[in-house]
N, C-alpha and C positions, 0 to 999 in steps of 0.2 A: 504493500500500500504506500502511495506517495505521501510525503510529509504534509502537503496541503490537505490530503484526504484525512490524515490522522487528526489534524487540527479541526477540520470540519466535524469529524465524528465526535471529538471531545466536546466541541461547542454544543452539538445537538444533545449529547448525553447530559451535560451540565444543565442545559436549558430544560430538558425533560425532568430532571431531578428537582430543579428549582420550582417548576410549575407544579409538580406533584406535591412538593412540600407546602407550597402556598395553598393548594386545594385542600391539603390534609388538615389545615387549620379549621376548616368549616365543613368539609365533606370527606371524611376519612373513607378509605377503601372498605368495602364490605362484601360479603358473599351474597350474591343474589340467590334467593330461594329457588329450588327446583320448581319449574312450572309457573314462574312469575308471569302474570298476564294482566291486561287491563281489567279494571273493575267495571261492573255494569253501570249504565247511566242511571242517575238518581231521578226520582220523581218527587220534587218538592211539594209540600203542602201549599195551598193558595196563600195562607197567612205568612209563609216564609219569603214570598216574592216581594222585593222592594226595588222598584225601578224608577228612573227619572231623577236620581240624585246626582248632583254635580260633585265630582271628586275634588276634595279640598286638600287632602294629604294622603300619603301612603303609610301603611303600618306593616312592618316585617315582624311576624310572630315566630318566635323561636321557643319551642317547647323544651322543658326539662322532662325528658322522656321517661325516666324511672317513675316519676309521679304520674305521668299520663298513663303508663302501663298499669300502675297500681289501681287507678280509678276508672279508666275508660278503655285502654288499648286491648284488653283481653276479652272484651265483650263483643258480641256479634253486631257491631254497628258499622255504619258506612265509613267510620274513621278508625277502623281496627289497625293497630300497629303491630309489627313483628317484634314482640317483646322478649324473645329469647336471646337476642343479641346484646353484646355489651355496648350500651348506648348512653350518651349524656344529653347534650343539647342537639336537637334536630330541627329542621325547618318545618314549621307548621304551614305557613303560607304568607303570601303577600296580599294585603287587603287595600283596595281603594275605598277610602272613607269620606263621607261628607263632613261638613263642618260640625254637625251635631247628629245624634240619632234621630230617626232610624237610618242605619247605614245600608248601602245598596247590597242586595243579595239576590241571586238567581234572576238577574236582570233580563235575560233572554234565554230561550231554549238552545242548548248546544249538545253535541254528540259526545261520544266516548273518546278516550285518548288512544293513540296508537302504541303498540307494544314497545317500539324503540324509545319513545319518549318516557314511558314508565321506567324502563331499564336505566336510562340516563339520569333520571331524577331520584331513583330509589335510595341511593346511599345518602341523600340529603333528607328525604322524606320516606322512611321505610314502611310505606303502606300504599298499595295501589288504590285502596278505597279512599284514603285521605287525599291522594293526588286528584282523583276524579272529583271528590267533593270540593276541593279548593278551586279547581277550574270552573266548575259549574256555579258555585256559590259566590265566588269573588272574581276570578279571572275574567269571566264572561261579561262582567260589568264595566270593564275598562280596556280590554285588549281584543284585537281583531281575531286572534286565534290562539290555540293552546301553546303553540311553539313560541310565540312572542311573549306570552304570559310567563311561561316557565323559564325562558331565557332571562327575563328581568329578575324573576325570583332568584334564580341561581346566581346571577351576577351580584346581586345585593348580599345574599347569604355568604357567598364565597369570599367576599372581601371583609367579612367580620372575623376578627380574631377572637375565638371563644376562650374565655378564661376558665381555669380549673376551679370551679366554685367548691368542689369537695375538699380543696386544700385550705379553705378558710376555717380557722379554729372555731370550734363550737361556741366558745365564749364570745366570739366576735361576729357570729352569724346573724346579720340583720339584712333587711332589704337594702339599706344604704351600702352595706359591704358588697352585696352582689352588684348593685348599680356601679359602685366605684371600681369593681373588678373589670366590668365591661369598659368603662371609660379609660382605665389605665392601659388596657390592651388596644383601644381604638381611639386615638387622640382626637378624631373628628367629632366624637360624641360628647355631649354635655349632660349634666344631670337632668335637665328638663326634656331631653330627647329619649330617655330610657324609662320605660314603663315596666315596673316589676309587678307581676300578677301572682296572687296567692289565693289559696282556698280560705274559707271562713276560719279554718283552724291554723292559718298562717303557714301552710305548706307551699313551697315554691312550685308554681305550675309553668309559668312562661316569663320570658323577657321579651318585651315588644319595643322595637326601635321605630321611631317616627321620622318620616322624610317629607320634604316638600315635593312639589310637582316636578322638580328637576333632580330628584333623588339626592338632595342634600339634607343632612340631619336637621331636623326642625323640632321645636317644642311640641309635645303631645297635647293636643287640645283636651281640656278637661282634667289636666293633672297627669301625674306619672305613677299612679298605682300606690302600692304600699309605702307609707312614709319611711324615711330613712331609718328611724329608730325602731321600727317594728322587728321584734325577734321572730325569726322564721325557722322553718325546718326544711331540710333537703332530703328527699327520699334517696337512699343510697343506690348507686349503680351496681352492676354486677362486679365491676373491678375496683371501684372506689378511686378511679384515676381521672375523673372528668371534672 
C-alpha cells in the first residue's frame, strides 16, 4: 500500500472512531432484537386529537428508562420499551408545543414507519411502539414526513452529552443536581432550559430540554419542573453506570 493510501486509511479510521465516540454519548450501540419490525399504526381517540396549534417551541424529552420500565415499559401499551437491556437515558421524543396547553397531538392521519427507519432509531428509542407513537402523536404535527421528523430528533439527541446521574451521591441527589449535571456537560444549556420531570413520589422520570424554533436552547414556558431543592430518587439501572 502506498504511503498516501496509508494516510488516507488512518484518517478514515480516526474519523470513524471519533464519530462513533460522539454518537456513543447519546446513542450507544445496542443489539437489535430478533424480528424487530415496525409497530402497527395507532388509532387515537377523538379526544386525543388537537390540531391547528401554532408551534411556539420544541421540547426534547429524554426518559430515565429504568423508571419508565418500572412503571410503564413492561406493560402491553403502545409505548412498550425493551426493558431487559442495560439502559439509562433514552430518547422519548421531540415535541412541537404551542405557547400554552392544549398542545398539538395527532394533528393529521399518517401511516406506519418503514423497517429501516425503526432499525436506525432503535438504539436511541428502544421501542418500535414508542417510535410509531411519537411520529403519529407529535411528529405529524410539524414535519412533512417521518424521515424528516426522526432526522431532527436524532440530531438534537445526539448532540446532548448525557451525564452519569447515578454517580451523584445520594446525599446530594436533588432535581437541581440533575439539572446542573446536564448543564455542566452541555455548556449551551441554562437552568431555565432544563425541565426535570418527576413522579408524585419524586422519582426521576425525564429530563426535557426546550428549544426555540431554530433549535437553540430556550427557556421552558411555564417553568422547568421540579424545583432545584427537591430531593429525588433515581431508579437504578441494570449496571449502575449511567
